[in-house]
C-alpha positions as CSV (number, residue, x, y, z in Angstrom):
1,M,0.0,0.0,0.0
2,D,1.3,3.4,-0.9
3,T,0.6,6.7,0.8
4,G,-2.1,7.6,-1.8
5,T,-4.1,4.5,-0.9
6,I,-3.8,5.2,2.9
7,L,-4.8,8.8,2.3
8,G,-7.8,7.7,0.2
9,Y,-9.0,5.3,2.9
10,T,-8.5,8.0,5.5
11,V,-10.6,10.5,3.5
12,G,-13.2,7.9,2.8
13,Y,-13.5,7.0,6.5
14,I,-13.9,10.6,7.5
15,A,-16.4,11.1,4.7
16,A,-18.4,8.1,5.9
17,M,-18.4,9.5,9.4
18,G,-19.6,12.8,8.1
19,G,-22.3,11.1,6.1
20,V,-23.6,9.1,9.1
21,F,-23.6,12.3,11.2
22,L,-25.6,14.1,8.5
23,L,-27.9,11.1,8.2
24,Y,-28.7,11.2,12.0
25,L,-28.6,15.0,12.4
26,P,-32.4,15.4,12.2
27,V,-32.9,12.8,14.9
28,I,-30.2,14.5,17.1
29,V,-31.8,18.0,16.6
30,L,-35.3,16.6,17.3
31,L,-34.1,15.0,20.5
32,V,-32.4,18.2,21.7
33,V,-35.5,20.2,20.8
34,L,-37.8,17.8,22.7
35,L,-35.5,17.9,25.8
36,I,-35.5,21.7,25.7
37,A,-39.3,21.8,25.3
38,G,-39.8,19.4,28.1
39,G,-37.6,21.6,30.4
40,V,-39.5,24.7,29.5
41,L,-42.8,23.0,30.1
42,Q,-41.7,21.8,33.5
43,L,-40.6,25.4,34.4
44,L,-44.0,26.7,33.3
45,L,-45.9,24.1,35.3
46,V,-43.9,24.6,38.6
47,P,-46.4,27.3,40.0
48,F,-49.4,25.1,39.2
49,I,-47.8,22.1,40.8
50,A,-47.1,24.1,43.9
51,L,-50.7,25.3,44.0
52,F,-52.1,21.8,43.6
53,R,-49.9,20.5,46.4
54,K,-51.0,23.4,48.6
55,L,-54.7,22.8,47.9
56,R,-54.4,19.0,48.4
57,R,-52.5,19.2,51.7
58,R,-54.4,17.7,54.5
59,P,-54.6,19.5,57.8
60,E,-51.9,18.3,60.1
61,P,-53.2,16.3,63.1
62,N,-53.0,17.8,66.5
63,L,-50.2,15.8,68.1
64,D,-50.1,18.0,71.2
65,P,-50.6,15.7,74.2
66,S,-51.5,18.5,76.6
67,W,-55.2,17.8,76.2
68,F,-54.7,14.4,77.8
69,L,-53.6,16.0,81.1
70,D,-56.1,18.9,81.0
71,R,-58.4,18.5,84.0
72,Q,-60.5,21.6,83.4
73,R,-63.2,19.7,81.4
């Protein structure tokens, strides 16, 4: 093998890598866009999630045992 053949294989290998990258570029861009959209949607829903949790919170039970020793009743 001479240097021209090795250089040709190297250029072909790099071209094949570039072709595969260009082939999957729409999928990569779509994945990145979906991740960003999901993050923005989560940031927009944070106030509503906090509101729902506040509204669904049950009143805390009275765990104060002082009523047990209260003789005024």
